[in-house]
N, C-alpha and C positions, 0 to 999 in steps of 0.2 A: 393458784399459780398454774400456768400452763406448762407444757413440756419444755425442757431446756433444749438447746441446740444438740447436745450430745444424745439426749433421749430421742429427739426427732430423727437423728441419723441412724440410731439403732432401729427405730420403727421402720424407717426407709429400707434398711438392710434386711429386716426380717419380713415385714408385710409386703414391701415393694418387690422383693425377690419372688414371693409367691404369686403376686399379681403378674409379674413378667412371665413366669413359667406358665401361667394360665392364659396368657395372651401371646401365643407364638406369632412371629411376624407374618407367616402365610395366612393367618386367620384374623388379623387385626381389622380387616374390612368387614368381618362378620361377627366378631366377638372380642370384647376387651374386658379385662378385669382391672379395676382401679380402686384406690383407697383415698379417703379424705380424713384429715385430722381436724377435729373441732373440740376445743377444750381438752378434756381427758378422754374423749371418745375417738376411736379409730374405726371407721366404717368402710367395709368392702362392698363394692357394687359390681354388677355385670352390666355392660352396655352392649347393645346389639341394634341392628337396623329394625325399625318398626315393620311389622309384618305386612301392613297395607301401604306403606310409603317408605321404601328402603333408604330414601334420602334423609329421613328423620331418624334419630336414634332414641331408643328408650333405655331407661335405667331401672334396674331392679336391685333391691338391697339383698345382700347375701349373708353378711356376718357383721357383728359389732363387738369390738373389744372396748371395755370400759375400765379405766384405771382408777382405783380408789387409793389415793396417796396416803391417807391416814392409816389404812390397813395394809398398805404396800401389796395390793393384790389386783390382778387383772381378772375381769369377769367376761364371760363369753355369752353372746346372745345370737339367736337366729330369728329371722323374720317369718312370722306365721301367715297363713292365708288371710287372716283378719287385718293384715298390715300393721301388726303390733310386734314389738320385740319381746322374745321369750327367753328366759334363762335356758342354756343348753344343758340338759340334765346329765348326760354321760360325763361331761367335764365342765362343770359350771365356773370354775375359777382356778387360777394358778398364780404363783408369784412371778412366773416367767411367761411373757407373751409368746415366745418362740414355741413353747409347748402347745399353746392354744392354736397358733398358726398351723402347726403340723396337723392338728385335729381337723381344722377347717379345710386345709388342703387335701387331706385324705378323705374327708366327708363320709365316714363309714355308715352313717344313717341317712344320707341324702338330705340333710336338713339345710345345707347352705347352698349347694349348687344343683341339687336334685339327684335322684337315684340313677337317672340315665347318663348324666354327664360325669359321674364319679369314675367311670371305668373306660372312658373313651380312649382308644388307642390310635395309632397313626399308620396303618398299612393299607387296607382297602375298605370298601364299603360294606362287605358282607359281614353278617354277625359271626362271632367266634364263640366257641364253647368256653365257658368259664367254670364248669362243674358247679353251677349254682345249686344249693340245697333244695330250692323249690323247683328245679328243673327248668326254670325260665332263664334264657340267655339274655343278659343285659349288657354284654360287652360288645361295643361297636368300634369301628375304626374309620379312618380318614375323616376326621371332623370337618375338614374344609369342604367336603361334599355333602355330609349328612347332618351337620349341626349349624343351622342358621335359624335362630329363633326356635320355634317348635316344629318347623316343617320336617325335621328328621323323623318325626313320629309317623309321617304319612308316606315316606319314600317307599316305592314299590317293593324293594328288596327287604323291607322291614315289616311289611304288612302281615306276613305269615306268623309273626311272633305274638302270642297271646299273653297279655300281662295279667 
């Protein structure tokens, strides 16, 4: 049995809101976060212009929520470099999808959206101090200027950061 209309509205309210937050209007031409419901799976994707043909968009998988109706539990997965889904170890399951969505949105381990995007802010292009324990500053701002695919990694103002 697939999701009921009430369940779909709840998913839209929880997952859809996260996707909208991660797709601000001024960036929608550079980055969109969307979700798709298939059976009992809710998959979150990021869409962005192709690096060598900006008129074509590429899609990358970010997170997957799988609902097991018999156990009444949601399971959380992340996409590995091998293009296979892996159970998310820090919080593998919950009876509430909203708890898992908060984990994905916060992305404390960089498993879903990557370690560089988890702390993007919105003031200017210069790196900011975030008191990182490793001494490496990974907080950047103005994503409309520095985050388009992976080219934010090569922007002149960011080259002096050693990762």
